[in-house]
C-alpha positions in Angstrom: 92.0 281.7 -34.1 95.4 283.1 -33.3 98.5 281.4 -34.7 101.3 280.2 -32.6 104.1 282.5 -31.9 107.3 281.3 -30.3 108.1 283.2 -27.1 111.9 283.1 -26.4 111.6 284.6 -23.0 112.6 282.1 -20.3 110.7 281.2 -17.1 112.4 281.2 -13.7 113.8 277.7 -13.5 113.2 277.5 -9.7 109.5 277.9 -10.3 107.7 274.8 -9.0 106.1 272.4 -11.6 103.1 272.3 -9.4 102.7 275.9 -8.0 100.2 276.7 -5.3 96.9 277.5 -6.9 94.3 280.0 -5.8 90.7 278.9 -5.7 91.5 275.2 -5.2 88.7 272.7 -5.2 87.3 271.6 -1.9 89.6 269.1 -0.2 87.5 266.4 1.3 90.0 264.2 3.1 93.7 263.7 3.6 94.6 260.2 4.8 98.0 259.0 5.7 99.0 255.3 5.9 102.6 255.7 7.0 104.0 255.2 3.6 101.8 257.4 1.5 99.0 259.9 1.9 96.0 260.5 -0.3 94.1 263.7 -1.0 90.5 263.3 -2.2 89.0 266.4 -3.8 85.7 267.3 -5.3 85.4 269.4 -8.5 82.0 270.9 -9.1 80.8 271.0 -12.7 78.3 273.8 -12.9 76.9 272.9 -16.3 75.6 269.5 -15.0 75.3 270.4 -11.3 77.3 267.4 -10.3 80.7 266.8 -8.7 83.7 264.8 -9.9 85.7 263.3 -7.1 89.5 262.8 -7.6 92.1 261.1 -5.5 95.6 262.4 -5.5 98.7 260.6 -4.1 101.3 263.3 -3.7 104.0 261.1 -2.2 103.8 258.8 -5.2 105.1 261.4 -7.6 104.0 264.0 -10.2 101.8 261.7 -12.1 99.5 261.3 -9.1 98.9 265.0 -8.6 96.6 267.5 -10.3 98.6 269.8 -12.6 97.5 273.5 -13.2 96.5 273.2 -16.9 94.1 270.4 -16.2 91.7 272.7 -14.4 91.8 275.1 -17.4 90.5 272.3 -19.7 87.9 271.3 -17.2 86.6 274.9 -17.0 86.5 275.1 -20.8 84.5 271.8 -21.1 82.1 273.1 -18.4 81.7 276.5 -20.1 81.2 274.8 -23.5 78.2 273.0 -22.3 76.8 276.3 -20.7 77.7 278.7 -23.6 78.5 276.7 -26.8 78.1 279.7 -29.1 81.0 281.6 -27.4 83.3 278.6 -26.5 86.7 278.3 -28.1 86.0 274.5 -28.2 82.9 274.7 -30.4 84.5 274.1 -33.7 86.3 271.1 -32.3 83.4 269.5 -30.4 80.4 270.2 -32.6 79.1 266.9 -33.9 75.9 264.9 -34.2 77.4 261.7 -32.9 78.8 260.6 -29.6 82.5 261.6 -29.4 85.2 259.1 -28.9 88.0 260.8 -26.9 91.6 259.8 -25.9 93.5 261.5 -23.1 97.3 261.3 -23.1 99.2 261.5 -19.8 96.0 261.5 -17.8 97.6 261.5 -14.4 94.6 261.6 -12.0 92.1 261.4 -14.9 90.3 264.6 -14.0 90.2 266.0 -17.6 89.1 262.7 -19.2 86.4 262.1 -16.6 85.2 265.7 -17.0 85.0 265.2 -20.7 82.9 262.1 -20.2 80.4 263.8 -17.9 80.1 267.1 -19.8 80.0 265.7 -23.3 78.5 262.3 -22.7 81.6 261.0 -24.5 83.3 257.6 -24.6 86.7 258.5 -23.1 89.8 256.4 -22.8 92.2 257.8 -20.2 95.9 256.7 -20.4 99.2 257.0 -18.7 102.2 254.9 -17.8 101.5 251.4 -16.3 102.3 252.3 -12.7 99.8 255.1 -12.8 96.9 252.9 -14.0 95.7 251.7 -10.5 94.9 255.3 -9.4 93.3 256.1 -12.7 91.0 253.1 -12.3 90.2 254.2 -8.8 89.1 257.6 -9.9 87.2 256.3 -12.9 85.3 253.9 -10.6 84.7 256.6 -8.1 82.8 258.6 -10.7 81.1 255.8 -12.5 77.6 256.8 -11.4 77.8 260.4 -12.6 79.5 259.3 -15.9 76.8 256.7 -16.6 74.1 259.2 -15.7 75.4 261.6 -18.3 75.6 258.8 -21.0 79.4 258.7 -21.1 82.0 256.0 -20.4 85.5 256.0 -19.1 88.0 253.2 -20.0 91.5 253.0 -18.6 94.5 251.8 -20.5 98.3 252.0 -20.3 100.0 254.1 -23.1 103.7 254.7 -23.3 104.5 257.6 -25.6 106.6 256.6 -28.6 105.5 252.9 -28.5 103.7 251.9 -31.7 102.4 248.7 -30.1 100.6 250.6 -27.3 98.8 252.7 -29.9 97.8 249.7 -31.9 96.3 248.1 -28.8 94.2 251.2 -28.1 93.4 252.0 -31.7 93.5 255.2 -33.6 89.8 255.9 -34.3 89.4 258.7 -31.9 87.5 261.9 -32.8 89.6 264.0 -30.3 92.8 263.7 -28.3 93.2 265.7 -25.1 96.2 266.5 -22.9 97.2 268.9 -20.2 100.7 269.8 -19.0 102.3 267.0 -21.0 105.2 269.0 -22.3 107.7 269.3 -19.4 110.6 266.8 -19.7 112.6 267.4 -22.9 113.5 263.7 -23.3 109.7 263.0 -23.8 109.3 265.5 -26.7 110.2 263.0 -29.4 108.1 260.1 -28.0 105.1 262.4 -27.5 105.4 263.7 -31.1 105.7 260.2 -32.4 102.5 259.1 -30.7 100.7 262.2 -31.9 101.8 261.5 -35.5 100.3 258.0 -35.2 97.0 259.3 -33.7 96.5 262.5 -35.8 98.1 262.1 -39.2 96.7 260.0 -42.1 93.3 258.4 -42.2 90.2 260.0 -43.8 89.1 262.5 -41.2 90.5 265.6 -39.5 91.8 264.8 -36.1 92.7 267.3 -33.4 94.8 267.2 -30.2 93.7 269.9 -27.7 96.5 270.6 -25.3 96.5 272.9 -22.3 100.0 274.0 -21.4 101.6 276.1 -18.7 105.1 277.1 -20.0 107.8 276.9 -17.5 111.1 276.7 -19.4 112.6 278.1 -22.6 113.2 274.5 -23.8 109.5 274.1 -24.3 109.8 276.0 -27.6 111.8 273.1 -29.0 108.7 270.9 -28.8 106.5 273.5 -30.5 109.0 274.0 -33.4 109.0 270.3 -34.1 105.2 270.0 -33.8 104.7 272.9 -36.3 106.5 270.9 -39.0 104.0 268.0 -38.6 100.7 269.6 -37.6 98.8 272.9 -38.0 99.1 274.5 -34.5 96.7 277.1 -33.3 96.0 278.9 -30.1 92.4 278.4 -28.9 92.4 280.1 -25.5 94.7 281.8 -23.1 94.1 282.2 -19.3 95.2 285.4 -17.8 98.3 285.1 -15.6 97.8 284.4 -11.9 99.1 287.0 -9.4 102.9 286.8 -9.3 103.2 285.2 -12.7 103.5 286.8 -16.1 102.0 283.9 -18.2 98.9 281.9 -17.9 97.8 278.5 -19.3 97.5 278.4 -23.1 95.3 275.9 -24.9 96.5 274.8 -28.3 94.9 272.8 -31.1 97.2 270.5 -33.0 95.4 269.6 -36.3 96.5 266.5 -38.0 97.0 266.2 -41.8 94.9 263.8 -43.8 
């Protein structure tokens, strides 16, 4: 595994948080109700020959839209099931028991749902309270394929930095997932606090796998703080898309026992 190196080069600040993506999943419907619109998309998972259906609500804000790094994690999960011997996730996912997984900042829930269907895992997807209804909608929309694959998806609110929220959900997870969760600098400390509660201490090695598309130089502040508390490694890097000089990077934050 490569070790993390800080890149001090800055990203164009006018770059959109949600850039146009090539090769987008098939968009099934776009429905407007006068106040909001919904986009329902299907994401084909080749390893299980099944489709995950996700509803986005773009007019409701960023938490209701699919972020670029999420698709990177979904692809890695899909490819792990197809080619485990060459997957960068193998060391993290190899186990004889059913995995218990927590996703932070789930947004639409695509990554957590994909983990449930590819790994047959028990997954808890989380976000801020106002995001929970759409998360529940997407979990219920995929209940049949999740059950067929032997997984489960639970939905729960989780505010970063709040000890009580972590206590309600519990800490006994084998793996924590996140994608595009490092973006607002005022959330760096709350996120790190939650990660400390989830990863450090206990009797077993815990890992946070995070897919990240760097947009601003300030992102390095988060990584510098994280490196003091966790072992941080690079698992995978996507090649940059046309017109960009960086791609999505997938990190492993390894907790300390």
